[in-house]
C-alpha positions, 0 to 999 in steps of 0.5 A, a space after each residue: 639824802 646827804 650822800 645823794 647830794 654829795 654824789 650829784 655834786 661830784 657828778 656835776 663837778 666832773 661833767 663841768 671839768 670834762 667839758 670846760 677845757 683847760 688852758 695850758 701855760 708854759 712857766 718860763 717857757 719850756 725850761 726843761 729843754 731850753 734856758 728859761 725865758 728865752 725865745 727857744 724856750 717859749 717856742 718849745 712851750 708853744 710847740 708842745 701845746 702851751 696856750 700862753 707862756 708866763 715870764 717874769 719882768 724885772 726893772 734893771 738898775 738903769 731903769 730898763 725892763 728886762 725878762 728875768 726871774 731873779 734880780 741876780 743872774 747866778 742861778 741861770 749863768 753861775 755868774 754874780 750879775 745884778 739885773 
């Protein structure tokens, strides 16, 4: 009886996954092809089928909201600059 229950649960789960659809999110756009969190990166993610793009926001030292994953730009520019 327990095996039958697990089998039915697996079948219903599979049917649900196959019919529910998926949402594709581009993490920081498409950073493999273009610099992350740029317009080119976002456009590439959408052109590749992403439904949304995820981006990171930082508050700069002077209170301006900027798109950047890190508070230091070294990882993407190889220049130590604080956001």
